[in-house]
C-alpha positions, 0 to 999 in steps of 0.5 A: 235480336243480337243472337240472330244477327250473330248467327247470320254473320257466322253462316255468311262467313262460314268459309273462314276457319275462325268463324267455322269453329264458332259455328260448330260450337253453336251447333254443339250447344244447340244439340246439348240443349235439345238433348237436355230438353228431350230428356226432361220431357221423357222423364216428365212423361214417364212420371205422368204415365206411372201416376196415371197407372197408379190412379187406375189400379183396383187397390185405389178404388173406393167402395162407392166405385165398386160394383154392387150386387152379386156377380155372375161367375165368368164360366159355369160348371156345364161349360167347365165339364165340357172343356174337361171332357174334351181334354180327356178325349184328346188324351185318349186319342193321343194314348191310342196313337202312341201305342199304334205307332206305324212300323217304318222300315230301315232305309238302308 
């Protein structure tokens, strides 16, 4: 391969200014190519992830994949009443503490 022989000669003679400039040009082109490939890979991966998310969205589901039969409620009324009573108790405790604020003497 002619390219590898060229690179080997550049590295061997890198102490000379005319070869050093060519070595830096090769290094710069390599960085540009790697950056371009990286940008393309990131773009393709992003499009792939967007398409993957769009294919899993509930709006795309067909009737065959939808669950059949009655669905149970995520929380029953007894549990909801219990939670609301807890909130009411905490509100009453807060109001009681607010009216019974301790008197703090002025430190002066």
